[in-house]
C-alpha positions, 0 to 999 in steps of 0.5 A: 631040216631044210634051211632058208635065207630071207632077205630084208630090204630097207632103204636100199640095204639088204640083210640076210637071215638064214635058218630053218623055218622054226629058227626064222619064226623065232628070229622074226617073232617081234615083227610078227607080234608088232603086226599082230597087235595092229591087225584090228585097225581098219584096213589092216590084215590078219597076221598068222603067228605060226606060219607052216611054210616059208612062203607064208612066213614071208607073206606075214612078215610083209603084212606085219610091216604094213600093219605097223607102218604109219601110212600102211605102206612100209619101206621094209620088204622081205623076200626069199633068196633064190 
């Protein structure tokens, strides 16, 4: 299985999480659920709870954070490590 590293940036601090796609989906399931619960509000985006690629997971994590943010623009950003 291929392992990936996702970097979470928040207010200048970075946290790294490493694992397979399935492990990372499990680790960030609460973030995906939180964004999914707000997807029906006007202006929010749909959240895929079971992404099939790492790129899709990162896109859905960023959308989830924006959906859950008070003003729709979160200070948390996820990216794939090089």
